[in-house]
C-alpha positions as CSV (number, residue, x, y, z in Angstrom):
1,M,32.8,-92.3,92.6
2,Q,33.4,-88.7,93.6
3,A,37.0,-89.6,94.4
4,S,37.5,-91.4,91.1
5,S,36.0,-88.5,89.1
6,R,38.3,-86.2,90.8
7,L,41.3,-88.3,90.0
8,E,40.3,-88.5,86.3
9,F,40.6,-84.8,85.8
10,Q,43.6,-84.5,88.1
11,P,46.9,-83.6,86.3
12,L,49.2,-86.6,85.5
13,Q,52.6,-86.9,86.9
14,P,55.4,-85.6,84.6
15,R,56.9,-89.1,84.0
16,Q,53.6,-90.8,83.3
17,G,52.5,-88.1,80.8
18,L,55.8,-88.3,78.8
19,L,55.5,-92.1,78.4
20,R,52.0,-91.9,77.3
21,S,52.8,-89.2,74.7
22,Y,55.6,-91.3,73.2
23,G,53.4,-94.3,72.9
24,L,50.6,-92.4,71.1
25,A,53.1,-90.9,68.7
26,L,54.5,-94.3,67.7
27,L,51.0,-95.7,67.3
28,V,50.0,-92.9,65.0
29,H,53.1,-93.2,62.8
30,G,52.6,-96.9,62.5
31,L,49.0,-96.5,61.4
32,L,50.1,-93.9,58.8
33,L,52.8,-96.1,57.4
34,A,50.4,-99.0,57.1
35,A,47.8,-96.8,55.3
36,L,50.4,-95.6,52.8
37,T,51.5,-99.2,52.1
38,W,48.0,-100.5,51.6
39,G,47.1,-97.5,49.3
40,V,50.1,-98.1,47.0
41,S,49.3,-101.8,46.7
42,W,45.6,-101.1,46.0
43,R,46.3,-98.7,43.1
44,R,48.6,-101.3,41.6
45,S,46.2,-104.2,41.9
46,D,43.0,-102.6,40.4
47,T,43.5,-99.5,38.2
48,S,40.1,-99.8,36.4
49,L,38.1,-99.0,39.4
50,S,36.4,-95.7,39.1
51,V,35.0,-93.8,41.9
52,E,32.5,-90.9,41.6
53,A,32.0,-88.5,44.4
54,E,29.5,-85.8,44.6
55,L,30.4,-82.8,46.6
56,W,27.9,-80.7,48.4
57,A,28.6,-77.3,49.5
58,A,27.8,-76.4,53.0
59,V,26.0,-73.2,51.7
60,P,23.7,-73.5,48.6
61,Q,25.2,-71.7,45.6
62,Q,23.8,-71.1,42.1
63,A,25.6,-72.6,39.2
64,A,27.3,-70.4,36.7
65,P,25.8,-70.2,33.2
66,K,27.0,-72.5,30.5
67,L,29.9,-71.1,28.5
68,V,28.6,-70.1,25.0
69,E,31.2,-69.6,22.3
70,P,30.7,-66.2,20.5
71,E,29.7,-66.3,16.9
72,P,32.6,-65.6,14.5
73,Q,32.6,-62.0,13.4
74,P,33.2,-61.1,9.7
75,E,36.6,-60.0,9.0
76,Q,37.0,-56.3,8.9
77,P,38.9,-54.8,5.9
78,A,42.2,-53.6,6.8
79,P,42.4,-49.8,7.3
80,P,44.0,-47.9,4.5
81,P,47.6,-46.9,5.1
82,P,47.9,-43.4,6.5
83,A,48.4,-40.6,4.0
84,P,51.8,-39.2,3.9
85,P,52.1,-35.9,5.8
86,K,51.6,-32.8,3.6
87,A,54.2,-30.3,3.3
88,A,53.7,-27.2,5.5
89,D,51.9,-24.4,3.6
90,P,54.2,-21.4,3.4
91,G,51.1,-19.1,3.4
92,P,50.3,-16.2,1.0
93,S,53.1,-13.8,0.1
94,E,53.0,-10.1,0.9
95,A,52.1,-9.3,-2.7
96,E,49.2,-11.6,-2.5
97,I,48.1,-10.2,0.8
98,A,48.3,-6.6,-0.6
99,L,46.3,-7.7,-3.7
100,Q,43.7,-9.4,-1.6
101,R,43.3,-6.2,0.6
102,E,43.0,-4.1,-2.5
103,R,40.3,-6.3,-3.9
104,E,38.4,-6.2,-0.6
105,R,38.7,-2.4,-0.5
106,E,37.4,-2.1,-4.1
107,A,34.5,-4.5,-3.3
108,K,33.6,-2.4,-0.2
109,E,33.7,0.8,-2.3
110,K,31.5,-0.8,-5.0
111,A,29.0,-2.0,-2.5
112,E,28.9,1.5,-0.9
113,Q,28.3,3.1,-4.3
114,E,25.5,0.7,-5.1
115,R,23.9,1.4,-1.7
116,R,24.1,5.1,-2.3
117,E,22.7,4.7,-5.8
118,K,19.8,2.7,-4.5
119,Q,19.1,5.3,-1.9
120,R,19.2,8.1,-4.5
121,L,16.8,6.2,-6.8
122,E,14.5,5.5,-3.9
123,R,14.6,9.1,-2.9
124,E,13.8,10.3,-6.4
125,R,10.9,7.8,-6.6
126,Q,9.5,9.0,-3.4
127,E,9.8,12.7,-4.5
128,K,8.1,11.8,-7.8
129,L,5.2,10.1,-6.0
130,E,4.9,13.1,-3.7
131,R,4.8,15.5,-6.7
132,E,2.2,13.4,-8.5
133,R,0.1,13.3,-5.3
134,Q,0.3,17.1,-4.9
135,E,-0.6,17.6,-8.6
136,R,-3.6,15.3,-8.2
137,E,-4.7,17.1,-5.1
138,K,-4.2,20.5,-6.9
139,K,-6.2,19.4,-9.9
140,L,-9.0,18.0,-7.7
141,A,-9.0,21.3,-5.7
142,E,-9.2,23.4,-9.0
143,E,-11.9,21.2,-10.3
144,K,-13.9,21.5,-7.1
145,R,-13.4,25.3,-7.1
146,R,-14.4,25.5,-10.8
147,K,-17.5,23.4,-10.1
148,D,-18.3,25.6,-7.1
149,I,-18.0,28.7,-9.1
150,E,-20.1,27.3,-11.9
151,A,-22.7,26.2,-9.4
152,K,-22.8,29.6,-7.8
153,R,-23.0,31.3,-11.2
154,K,-25.8,29.1,-12.3
155,E,-27.6,29.6,-9.0
156,Q,-27.1,33.3,-9.3
157,Q,-28.5,33.2,-12.9
158,E,-31.5,31.2,-11.7
159,A,-32.0,33.7,-8.9
160,E,-31.8,36.6,-11.3
161,L,-34.2,34.9,-13.7
162,R,-36.6,34.2,-10.8
163,E,-36.3,37.8,-9.7
164,K,-36.9,39.1,-13.2
165,L,-40.0,36.9,-13.7
166,R,-41.2,38.1,-10.3
167,Q,-40.7,41.7,-11.3
168,E,-42.4,41.2,-14.6
169,N,-45.3,39.5,-12.9
170,I,-45.5,42.5,-10.5
171,K,-45.5,45.0,-13.4
172,R,-48.0,42.9,-15.4
173,M,-50.4,42.8,-12.4
174,A,-49.9,46.5,-11.8
175,G,-50.4,47.3,-15.5
176,L,-53.6,45.2,-15.5
177,A,-54.9,47.4,-12.7
178,N,-54.2,50.5,-14.8
179,A,-54.9,49.0,-18.3
180,T,-55.8,51.5,-21.0
181,G,-57.2,49.1,-23.6
182,K,-60.8,49.2,-24.8
183,P,-63.4,47.1,-23.1
184,T,-63.6,44.8,-26.1
185,D,-59.8,44.1,-26.0
186,K,-58.9,40.6,-24.8
187,G,-55.1,41.0,-24.3
188,D,-53.3,41.2,-21.0
189,A,-50.8,44.1,-21.9
190,V,-51.0,47.5,-20.3
191,R,-51.7,49.0,-23.7
192,S,-51.9,47.9,-27.3
193,A,-48.6,46.9,-28.8
194,G,-46.7,49.4,-31.1
195,P,-45.6,53.0,-30.7
196,S,-47.9,55.9,-31.2
197,S,-48.5,57.3,-34.7
198,G,-46.0,60.2,-34.3
199,Y,-43.3,58.3,-32.4
200,A,-41.5,57.2,-35.6
201,G,-41.2,60.8,-36.8
202,R,-39.7,61.8,-33.4
203,I,-37.1,59.0,-33.6
204,R,-36.1,60.1,-37.1
205,A,-35.9,63.7,-36.0
206,R,-33.5,62.6,-33.1
207,I,-31.2,60.5,-35.3
208,K,-31.2,62.4,-38.7
209,P,-29.1,65.4,-37.5
210,N,-26.3,62.9,-36.7
211,I,-26.2,61.5,-40.2
212,V,-23.2,62.8,-42.1
213,F,-23.5,62.0,-45.9
214,P,-22.2,64.7,-48.3
215,E,-22.8,62.7,-51.4
216,E,-25.7,63.5,-53.8
217,L,-27.7,60.5,-55.0
218,A,-29.9,60.6,-58.1
219,S,-32.4,58.2,-56.4
220,N,-33.9,58.1,-52.9
221,P,-32.9,54.6,-51.5
222,M,-34.2,53.4,-48.2
223,A,-32.1,51.7,-45.4
224,E,-34.1,49.7,-42.9
225,V,-32.5,49.3,-39.4
226,E,-33.6,47.4,-36.3
227,V,-32.8,49.3,-33.0
228,R,-32.9,47.7,-29.6
229,T,-33.2,49.8,-26.4
230,S,-33.3,49.4,-22.7
231,P,-36.4,50.6,-20.6
232,D,-34.8,54.0,-20.1
233,G,-34.3,54.5,-23.9
234,T,-30.6,53.8,-24.1
235,I,-29.6,52.2,-27.4
236,V,-28.1,48.8,-26.7
237,G,-27.9,47.4,-30.3
238,R,-28.6,48.1,-33.9
239,K,-28.7,45.9,-37.0
240,L,-29.2,46.6,-40.7
241,L,-32.2,44.7,-41.9
242,K,-32.5,45.9,-45.4
243,S,-29.7,47.6,-47.3
244,S,-30.3,50.7,-49.5
245,G,-28.0,49.5,-52.1
246,Y,-25.5,52.2,-51.2
247,K,-22.9,51.1,-48.7
248,N,-21.9,54.6,-47.8
249,W,-25.5,55.6,-46.9
250,D,-26.0,52.4,-44.8
251,E,-22.8,53.1,-42.8
252,A,-23.8,56.8,-42.3
253,V,-27.2,55.7,-40.8
254,L,-25.6,53.1,-38.5
255,K,-23.0,55.6,-37.3
256,A,-25.7,58.2,-36.6
257,I,-27.6,55.7,-34.5
258,D,-24.4,55.0,-32.5
259,K,-23.9,58.7,-32.0
260,T,-27.5,59.3,-30.8
261,E,-27.1,56.8,-27.9
262,T,-30.6,57.5,-26.4
263,L,-34.1,57.6,-27.9
264,P,-36.9,59.7,-26.6
265,R,-39.9,58.2,-24.7
266,D,-43.3,57.8,-26.3
267,V,-46.4,59.6,-25.1
268,D,-47.0,56.9,-22.5
269,G,-43.5,57.4,-21.0
270,L,-42.2,54.1,-22.4
271,V,-39.6,53.2,-25.0
272,P,-40.3,50.2,-27.1
273,P,-37.6,47.6,-26.7
274,V,-37.4,46.9,-30.4
275,L,-37.9,49.5,-33.2
276,V,-37.7,49.1,-37.0
277,I,-36.8,52.5,-38.5
278,S,-36.3,53.3,-42.2
279,F,-34.1,56.2,-43.4
280,R,-34.0,57.9,-46.9
281,P,-31.4,60.6,-47.9
282,K,-34.0,63.0,-49.3
283,D,-36.7,62.7,-46.6
């Protein structure tokens, strides 16, 4: 067996291989010719035979989706025809350009003038407000100064009045210590009111030499005068209480009182603050 197996795989002789090849080729061609002849006759004899064959792929593949026809789209309106090309704009002329520039210049000048006018009006308004504010402050300052002066004057008057009352109280208390009234008197003055009995004659004697009246009167009319004096006797005022009926005599008496200026003191060394004196031309 070993010898036969070796002979089976041993190469054939050249002549033997060639014959065998020719024989196999003839056999194959004969079979092919017979198959073609039988196929042609079979198709002629039975044409109604249908054969279905299902092919399977060696590798599984997913089937393609079913073809779906797209829905019909509404017809779009035809686009309008293109507009004819416009003629090229030649552009503004030099005169129009110059006119446009002139208008722009005038507009700028007008705007500048309006701006300056607004600035001027605003400046004037601010100056007016400042003047009004200064005037208000000045009036307030003057009013305050006036009120301060008035308050100081009033305070000074009140202080003078308090001082006067204080001095009068001091004098009254001092006078009560040196009172000259009678034990039965119930007043609080230093002495009884009224000048001494001869004091009126002394007053007339002081004033009468100053009376200048050259006229001669048939009657002897009386002029009654009120005279006010300070504590030292200085005449500070006079007033005609009762006229004599002769204007020249009344004026002569008043002028004489003004010329006298000072009245003498009474026996107690005092001068009454108010005196009523009567004057007659023939006394």
